[in-house]
Structure formats: C-alpha cells, structure tokens
C-alpha positions as CSV (number, residue, x, y, z in Angstrom):
1,M,0.0,0.2,0.4
2,P,1.2,3.4,-0.4
3,G,3.8,4.7,2.1
4,Q,5.5,1.2,1.8
5,L,9.2,1.5,1.1
6,Q,11.7,-0.4,-0.9
7,P,15.1,-2.0,0.5
8,L,17.5,0.2,1.1
9,M,21.3,-0.7,-0.4
10,V,22.7,-0.1,2.6
11,P,22.5,-3.2,4.8
12,A,20.2,-3.0,7.5
13,E,22.3,-6.1,9.5
14,T,25.0,-5.0,12.3
15,D,27.6,-6.7,13.8
16,E,27.9,-7.4,17.7
17,N,28.5,-4.0,18.2
18,G,25.9,-2.5,16.5
19,E,28.1,-1.3,13.8
20,P,26.5,-1.7,10.0
21,F,29.9,-0.7,8.6
22,D,31.6,-3.8,9.8
23,V,29.1,-6.0,8.1
24,W,29.0,-4.1,4.7
25,V,32.6,-4.2,3.9
26,V,32.7,-7.8,5.3
27,K,30.2,-8.8,2.7
28,R,31.9,-6.6,-0.2
29,S,35.5,-8.6,0.5
30,F,33.3,-11.6,0.6
31,A,31.9,-11.1,-2.6
32,L,35.1,-11.2,-3.9
33,L,36.4,-14.3,-2.3
34,A,34.9,-17.1,-4.9
35,P,36.3,-15.4,-7.8
36,V,39.7,-14.9,-6.7
37,C,39.7,-18.5,-5.1
38,K,38.5,-19.7,-8.5
39,M,41.2,-17.6,-10.8
40,G,44.0,-18.8,-8.3
41,L,42.9,-22.5,-8.6
42,V,43.1,-22.1,-12.1
43,V,46.7,-20.6,-11.9
44,V,47.6,-23.7,-9.5
45,A,46.1,-26.0,-11.4
46,V,48.5,-24.9,-14.5
47,F,51.3,-25.4,-12.3
48,L,50.6,-28.9,-10.8
49,C,49.3,-30.3,-14.6
50,I,52.3,-28.4,-16.8
51,A,55.1,-26.6,-14.9
52,D,55.6,-29.0,-11.9
53,P,55.7,-32.2,-14.3
54,A,58.0,-29.9,-16.7
55,Y,60.5,-29.0,-13.7
56,Y,60.7,-32.7,-13.3
57,L,61.5,-34.2,-16.6
58,L,63.5,-31.3,-17.6
59,N,65.4,-31.4,-14.3
60,L,64.7,-27.4,-14.0
61,W,64.2,-27.4,-10.0
62,S,67.1,-26.7,-8.0
63,T,68.6,-30.0,-5.9
64,A,68.9,-27.4,-2.5
65,V,65.0,-27.9,-2.1
66,P,63.1,-31.1,-2.8
67,L,60.4,-30.3,-6.0
68,G,58.0,-32.2,-3.6
69,S,57.8,-29.4,-1.4
70,L,56.5,-27.1,-4.2
71,V,54.3,-30.0,-5.3
72,A,52.8,-30.4,-2.0
73,W,52.3,-26.4,-1.6
74,H,50.5,-26.3,-4.7
75,A,48.3,-29.1,-4.0
76,V,47.6,-27.7,-0.2
77,I,46.3,-24.0,-1.5
78,A,44.4,-26.1,-4.2
79,V,42.9,-27.2,-1.3
80,L,42.3,-24.1,0.3
81,F,40.9,-22.6,-2.7
82,V,38.5,-25.1,-3.0
83,A,37.3,-25.0,0.8
84,C,36.9,-21.2,0.7
85,M,34.6,-21.8,-2.7
86,L,32.5,-23.9,-1.1
87,A,32.7,-22.1,2.4
88,S,31.2,-18.9,0.4
89,R,28.2,-20.8,-0.5
90,R,27.4,-21.9,3.2
91,A,28.3,-19.0,5.0
92,L,25.1,-16.3,5.2
93,T,25.3,-14.5,8.2
94,H,28.0,-11.7,8.9
95,V,29.7,-13.9,11.5
96,A,30.3,-16.7,9.3
97,R,31.7,-14.7,6.5
98,L,33.9,-13.0,8.8
99,R,35.5,-16.7,10.0
100,T,36.0,-17.4,6.5
101,L,37.7,-14.5,5.5
102,L,40.3,-15.0,8.8
103,V,40.6,-18.2,8.5
104,F,41.7,-17.7,4.3
105,F,43.8,-14.6,5.4
106,G,45.5,-16.4,8.1
107,T,45.7,-19.7,6.1
108,S,47.3,-17.7,3.3
109,A,49.6,-16.0,5.1
110,L,51.3,-19.4,6.8
111,L,51.3,-20.8,3.2
112,F,53.2,-17.9,1.6
113,V,55.6,-17.9,5.0
114,W,56.0,-21.7,3.4
115,F,56.4,-20.7,-0.1
116,G,58.9,-17.8,0.9
117,V,60.9,-20.3,2.4
118,T,60.9,-22.5,-0.6
119,S,61.2,-20.2,-3.1
120,W,64.3,-18.3,-1.5
121,L,66.3,-21.4,-0.8
122,A,65.6,-22.6,-4.6
123,T,66.1,-19.8,-6.6
124,G,66.8,-16.8,-4.2
125,D,63.6,-14.9,-5.2
126,L,61.2,-13.3,-3.2
127,S,59.1,-11.6,-5.8
128,M,55.9,-13.8,-5.7
129,I,55.7,-13.0,-1.8
130,A,55.5,-8.9,-2.5
131,I,53.1,-9.5,-5.4
132,A,51.0,-11.5,-2.8
133,Q,51.1,-9.1,0.2
134,L,50.2,-6.3,-2.2
135,L,47.2,-8.3,-4.1
136,M,45.9,-9.2,-0.8
137,A,46.1,-5.4,0.2
138,A,44.8,-3.8,-2.7
139,V,41.9,-6.5,-3.2
140,F,40.3,-7.2,0.3
141,T,39.3,-5.1,2.8
142,L,38.6,-6.3,6.2
143,P,37.6,-4.1,9.2
144,G,40.1,-4.0,12.3
145,A,44.0,-4.3,12.5
146,F,44.0,-8.5,12.1
147,R,45.0,-8.2,8.4
148,R,47.7,-5.1,8.5
149,W,49.6,-7.1,11.5
150,I,49.7,-10.2,9.4
151,Y,51.8,-8.9,7.2
152,G,54.5,-8.1,9.5
153,A,54.3,-11.4,11.2
154,Q,54.7,-13.0,7.9
155,V,57.9,-11.4,7.0
156,L,58.9,-12.3,10.4
157,A,58.6,-15.7,10.6
158,M,59.8,-15.9,7.1
159,G,63.1,-14.2,8.3
160,L,63.5,-16.3,11.2
161,L,63.2,-19.4,9.2
162,L,65.4,-18.3,6.6
163,A,68.0,-17.5,9.3
164,W,67.7,-21.2,10.4
165,L,67.9,-22.8,7.1
166,D,69.8,-20.4,4.7
167,S,73.2,-21.6,5.1
168,S,74.5,-19.2,2.7
169,G,73.7,-15.9,4.7
170,K,72.6,-14.0,1.7
171,F,69.2,-13.3,3.1
172,W,70.5,-11.5,5.9
173,G,73.7,-10.5,4.3
174,Q,72.3,-8.8,1.3
175,M,69.7,-7.0,3.0
176,H,66.9,-8.9,1.6
177,F,65.1,-8.8,4.8
178,V,64.9,-5.4,5.0
179,N,63.4,-5.1,1.5
180,L,60.6,-7.6,2.7
181,L,59.8,-5.1,5.9
182,V,59.5,-2.5,3.2
183,I,57.1,-4.5,1.3
184,A,55.0,-5.3,4.4
185,G,54.8,-1.8,5.4
186,V,53.6,-0.5,1.9
187,A,51.1,-3.5,2.3
188,Y,50.1,-2.2,5.4
189,V,49.6,1.2,4.2
190,I,47.7,0.2,1.2
191,D,45.2,-1.9,3.4
192,G,44.4,1.5,6.0
193,H,43.9,3.3,2.6
194,M,41.6,0.8,1.1
195,L,39.9,0.7,4.5
196,R,39.4,4.5,4.6
197,N,38.4,4.5,0.9
198,A,35.8,1.8,1.9
199,R,34.1,3.9,5.1
200,A,33.8,7.0,2.5
201,L,32.1,4.7,-0.2
202,F,29.6,3.4,2.8
203,S,29.1,7.0,4.0
204,Q,28.0,7.8,0.4
205,Q,25.9,4.8,-0.1
206,C,24.1,5.7,3.1
207,Q,23.5,9.4,2.1
208,V,22.1,8.1,-1.2
209,A,20.0,5.5,0.6
210,H,18.5,8.1,2.5
211,E,18.1,10.4,-0.2
212,R,16.4,7.6,-2.0
213,K,14.2,7.1,1.4
214,R,12.9,10.5,1.3
215,A,11.9,10.4,-2.1
216,D,10.6,6.6,-2.1
217,T,8.1,8.2,0.8
218,V,7.0,10.8,-1.6
219,L,6.6,8.6,-4.5
220,Y,4.8,6.0,-2.5
221,N,2.4,8.5,-0.8
222,A,1.5,10.1,-4.3
223,L,1.0,7.2,-6.0
224,P,-0.9,3.5,-5.6
225,L,2.2,1.1,-4.8
226,S,2.0,-0.9,-8.2
227,I,1.9,2.3,-10.2
228,A,4.9,3.6,-8.3
229,D,7.0,0.7,-9.0
230,E,6.2,0.5,-12.3
231,L,7.5,4.2,-12.8
232,K,10.6,3.4,-10.7
233,T,11.2,0.4,-13.2
234,H,10.3,1.8,-16.4
235,H,9.9,5.1,-15.7
236,Y,6.8,5.6,-17.7
237,V,3.4,4.0,-16.3
238,K,1.3,2.5,-19.2
239,A,-2.4,3.5,-19.5
240,Q,-4.6,0.4,-18.2
241,S,-8.4,-0.4,-18.8
242,Y,-10.7,-1.7,-16.0
243,P,-13.7,-3.1,-17.1
244,A,-15.7,-2.9,-13.8
245,M,-13.7,0.0,-11.6
246,T,-15.7,0.9,-8.5
247,I,-15.5,4.6,-8.0
248,L,-16.2,6.5,-4.8
249,F,-16.5,10.2,-4.2
250,A,-17.0,11.7,-0.8
251,D,-17.8,15.3,-0.3
252,I,-17.7,17.2,3.2
253,V,-20.8,18.9,3.1
254,G,-20.4,22.4,4.2
255,F,-17.3,23.0,4.7
256,T,-16.7,25.7,2.0
257,Q,-18.8,28.0,4.3
258,F,-17.5,26.6,7.3
259,S,-13.7,27.2,6.2
260,A,-14.9,31.2,5.4
261,T,-14.9,31.7,9.1
262,R,-12.0,30.1,10.1
263,S,-8.3,31.0,9.7
264,P,-6.0,29.3,7.2
265,D,-4.3,27.6,9.4
266,E,-7.3,26.1,11.3
267,V,-8.7,24.9,7.8
268,L,-6.0,23.3,6.5
269,S,-5.4,21.1,9.7
270,I,-8.8,20.3,10.2
271,L,-8.9,19.0,6.3
272,S,-5.6,17.3,6.8
273,E,-7.0,15.4,9.8
274,L,-10.0,14.3,7.9
275,F,-8.4,13.2,4.9
276,S,-5.5,11.5,7.2
277,E,-8.4,9.4,8.7
278,M,-9.8,8.4,4.9
279,D,-6.2,7.4,3.8
280,T,-5.9,5.3,6.8
281,L,-9.2,3.4,6.0
282,T,-8.4,3.1,2.3
283,D,-5.1,0.9,3.9
284,T,-7.7,-0.8,5.9
285,H,-9.9,-1.8,3.0
286,Q,-7.4,-2.2,0.4
287,V,-8.4,0.3,-2.0
288,E,-6.3,2.8,-3.4
289,K,-6.7,6.8,-2.9
290,V,-6.8,8.4,-6.7
291,K,-6.8,12.4,-5.4
292,T,-8.4,15.4,-3.3
293,I,-10.2,17.8,-5.1
294,G,-10.8,20.6,-2.6
295,D,-12.9,19.0,0.5
296,A,-13.8,16.1,-1.7
297,Y,-11.9,12.8,-1.7
298,M,-11.5,10.1,-4.3
299,A,-10.8,6.6,-3.9
300,V,-11.4,3.4,-6.3
301,S,-11.2,-0.8,-6.1
302,K,-10.1,-2.4,-9.3
303,D,-12.0,-5.3,-9.2
304,N,-13.8,-5.2,-5.2
305,P,-17.0,-3.2,-5.0
306,E,-17.4,-4.6,-1.3
307,A,-14.5,-2.9,-0.2
308,I,-15.0,0.5,-1.8
309,A,-18.9,0.0,-0.3
310,Q,-17.0,-0.9,3.5
311,L,-15.3,2.0,2.8
312,A,-18.0,4.4,2.5
313,L,-19.5,3.2,5.3
314,S,-16.3,3.6,7.4
315,M,-16.4,7.3,6.1
316,H,-19.8,7.7,7.8
317,S,-18.5,5.9,11.0
318,M,-15.1,8.0,11.4
319,I,-16.9,11.6,10.7
320,A,-19.4,11.0,12.9
321,Q,-16.6,10.2,15.8
322,Y,-14.5,12.8,14.7
323,N,-17.9,15.3,15.4
324,V,-18.1,14.1,19.1
325,A,-14.3,14.3,19.7
326,R,-14.1,17.8,17.8
327,G,-17.4,19.0,18.6
328,F,-18.5,19.6,14.8
329,Q,-21.3,19.1,12.6
330,F,-19.6,17.7,9.6
331,S,-21.3,15.2,7.3
332,L,-20.6,13.3,4.3
333,R,-22.4,13.3,0.9
334,I,-20.9,10.1,-1.0
335,G,-21.3,8.9,-4.1
336,M,-21.0,5.4,-6.1
337,H,-20.7,3.9,-9.2
338,C,-19.3,0.9,-11.3
339,G,-18.0,0.9,-14.6
340,P,-15.3,0.5,-17.6
341,T,-12.4,3.3,-17.0
342,I,-9.1,3.8,-17.7
343,A,-6.2,5.0,-15.4
344,G,-2.8,6.0,-15.9
345,V,-0.3,8.5,-14.8
346,I,-0.7,12.1,-16.5
347,G,2.3,14.5,-17.3
348,Q,5.8,14.8,-16.4
349,K,5.9,17.5,-14.0
350,G,3.7,17.3,-10.8
351,F,2.7,13.8,-12.4
352,L,-1.0,12.8,-11.2
353,Y,-2.4,9.3,-11.1
354,D,-5.8,9.7,-12.6
355,V,-9.1,7.6,-13.4
356,W,-11.1,8.9,-16.5
357,S,-14.2,7.6,-18.2
358,D,-18.0,8.2,-18.2
359,A,-18.2,6.1,-15.2
360,V,-15.9,8.3,-13.2
361,N,-18.4,11.2,-14.1
362,L,-21.4,9.1,-13.0
363,A,-19.8,8.3,-10.0
364,S,-19.4,12.5,-9.3
365,R,-22.9,12.5,-10.0
366,M,-23.9,10.4,-7.6
367,E,-22.3,12.4,-4.9
368,S,-23.3,15.7,-6.3
369,T,-26.9,14.6,-6.7
370,G,-26.9,12.8,-3.3
371,V,-27.9,13.7,0.2
372,A,-25.8,14.9,3.1
373,G,-24.9,11.8,5.6
374,R,-25.8,9.2,2.9
375,I,-24.3,7.1,0.4
376,Q,-26.1,7.5,-3.1
377,T,-25.0,4.5,-5.5
378,S,-26.0,3.6,-9.2
379,Q,-27.8,0.5,-10.0
380,S,-24.6,-1.2,-11.2
381,I,-23.2,-1.2,-7.7
382,F,-27.0,-2.5,-6.5
383,Q,-26.8,-5.6,-8.7
384,R,-23.5,-6.2,-7.5
385,L,-23.8,-5.7,-3.8
386,N,-27.7,-6.2,-3.0
387,L,-27.3,-9.9,-2.0
388,K,-24.7,-8.7,0.7
389,F,-26.0,-5.3,1.8
390,N,-28.9,-3.3,2.5
391,F,-30.1,-0.7,0.0
392,E,-32.9,1.6,-0.1
393,E,-34.7,2.8,-3.4
394,R,-34.3,6.3,-3.9
395,G,-36.1,6.3,-7.0
396,L,-35.4,8.5,-10.3
397,V,-32.9,10.9,-10.3
398,D,-32.2,13.6,-12.7
399,V,-28.4,13.1,-13.8
400,K,-26.7,16.1,-15.5
401,G,-26.1,14.8,-19.3
402,K,-27.9,11.1,-18.0
403,G,-31.4,12.4,-18.0
404,L,-33.3,10.2,-15.4
405,I,-31.3,7.3,-13.5
406,R,-32.7,4.7,-11.0
407,T,-30.4,5.1,-7.8
408,Y,-30.3,3.7,-4.2
409,F,-29.3,4.7,-0.6
410,L,-26.6,2.1,0.8
411,L,-27.6,1.4,4.3
412,G,-25.2,-1.1,5.4
413,E,-24.1,-4.7,5.3
414,Q,-26.7,-7.7,5.8
415,A,-26.5,-9.4,9.2
416,L,-25.5,-13.3,8.9
417,M,-28.3,-15.3,9.4
418,P,-28.4,-17.1,13.2
419,G,-26.1,-20.2,12.7
420,L,-24.4,-19.0,9.9
421,E,-21.7,-17.2,12.2
422,G,-18.0,-18.4,11.2
423,T,-19.3,-20.0,8.0
C-alpha cells in the first residue's frame, strides 16, 4: 500500500557492536573471495599439471629443495581455494563470513611463508611474496587491524626460518629481509588506505539511501504502490483499462462555508486530519486513493466493489466519531458507481495518477446529487452488492447529461442469519 518503502542498498544488519559498516565491508570482501579463489585454482592447476611435471622431466628445479615441497604447496593451496569456494556458498551470516575470511587470510599467510622459504632456497627470489602481499592489500578490505599485522608477522616468520635454514647467509647479508619489511610496510599502508576509502564509500551510499528513502516516501504517498513500482522500474506508466472499476466520491458537506469563518491554518489542519483518517481507511479496506479535490475525496477499487462499500460505511462512522471528539457537525455526501475506466499517470512534472471515463463522471454525479449523511449508488452497484448489503431505493434522479437514473441509498451490510456465523 502507499507509504511502503523498497529495501535500502545499505545493509540493515549490524555486528555484535551494532556497527553496520563492518557488516557491509565484510560482505563486499566476501563477495570477492570465490572469484579470487577460482582464479587462483586455475593458476595452481596449471602448475600442478604442466609446470611441476616440466620441472621434474627437464630437471629444471634446484637440488637445494625437494621438488615435492613445491608440489605439496600447490596441492595444499588448491585445497584451501576449493574449501573457501564451498564455504562461500554456505556462509550466510556476518559472523560466518568474517570467520571464513579470517581463516582464508591466516592460512594464506602461513602458506606464503612456506612458499617464500621454498622459493628463496631454490631460486633466491621473493618477488611472489611481495606480489601476494600487495594484491591481498589492494583486493580485500577487512575491519580492524588483524590483516595488517599479518604482513609483519609473515615477514618475521619468514626471516626467522631463513636465518635458520639458509646456510649461504645471503638473505640477511644482502639486506633482503629489509626489502621484505618495506613491502610489508607498503602493504600495511595500502590496506589502511583501502579501509578509509571503504568507509567513505559506505558513508556516500548511506547518504544516497537516505535520499532515496525520502524520494520513495514522496512517490509512494503520491501514487498507488503498483503504479509507483512501475514508474520506478520503467520510468513511465502504461495506461490500463478496467472493465468494472468501482469509484467513490466523498464530499464534506458545507465545508466551504465553514472555512470562510476560520483561519487558513485551522482550515488546513482540520482538512488534513479528516483526509488522514480517510487515508487510513483506504489502507484498511485495501483500496486505492486517487486524489483529493478541494474538500472532496476520490478512491477506487479495480475489482472489489464490496471494499468500496465498506469504505463508504466506515467513512460515515469516522466522521461521526470525529464530530463527537472535536465538537463539529460535519457530514459526508458519498456517491458510488461501477463501470469501465482507464487509469494512468498524467504529465511529466507534478505527475498525477488519475482515472477517467464516463463511469467516473457518473460516480461524481452520484455524489453531487446525493443527500448529506447518505451514500447514493447507481443501479450497477445495487446489482453487484444487494445480496450482501442493504439498500433503500431512492427512485429516479435527474442526472446532468444522463437524464433520469434510478439510484439507491447504501444502508449497511446484511446481518448474518442465525447459525451461519463463522461459516
């Protein structure tokens, strides 16, 4: 119904500290996990199937480190990639996503310590470690400092292992450890920069979502829900025809004269109160408000004349209660008719959802030729509802442009016969 809003782009979910940003940034990084693992799995498969056998057959691998160490590393990281890809399908909560990412980052750090030691002892090259650290910092973002400290811990662990295993002393003697520390520092700075950028983007999306919410509030209050959705999706609304739409017009009798003796603010306040009550009733009876015209109110139902009849009766009860509460003597003159119509949005500026046809004109005549405090209906309404509602025949009424038309007063719903309650 009018007033309902579409879901926002910014997550409503928060973590244990009530922080929506942490949920948002973890969700973004988690969305990258499966694609990154898939790409990594392809690369590892190439090494396992082509490069590693080539090292063995062509005797290209260094004798300083068993080739089995490299093959084992490729196999273990392939298992990690597969496990993370499977976990990405099952982790549906913030906590599960965060734990999966932490396991991935922690395990990757350990594996690249292993790879770094193997690569240095075999080839004296640590470029892959530097590339891996910088890529992780640039691709993923995680709240907190856990991942940034991993870079330093990774370099420290690698340095201690190489100090123990590298008998040549080149790693320490030629200052390669310092190079790794510099790369870790750069990765640390990049990671922090990416986190700050993520916060700025999150703040911007929150502002966009807030403005969208305000715009949606206006749109859904101005148009019926289905029409507003169509306008948002397609940027236009196709006119539709309805073979048997039920139309209601309600006019506050004597309000023009009443407003002549009151201040503009008081008139506006009273009219707003009455129309707000009517808006609530249209929501309750699940019919659509079309518009207000001065002190007149128009509502329709595309396929449920009973709902419009119930709305009309509820409006009379509402105005009576309002009079008692405020000490006024307002009454409603209501007219109803059912017939074919065309509905759509008119204009591009100050657009208005409207309904038009001869049936609308006749419904308006039912109101204008009616009686204060009563609900006048056409014969089409009587024929559709006389089995469930009580009517009083008014007789022939001279309607402008139509001549004499038989009309009826709607009195109320028929009481259930004894013994039929609850059937």
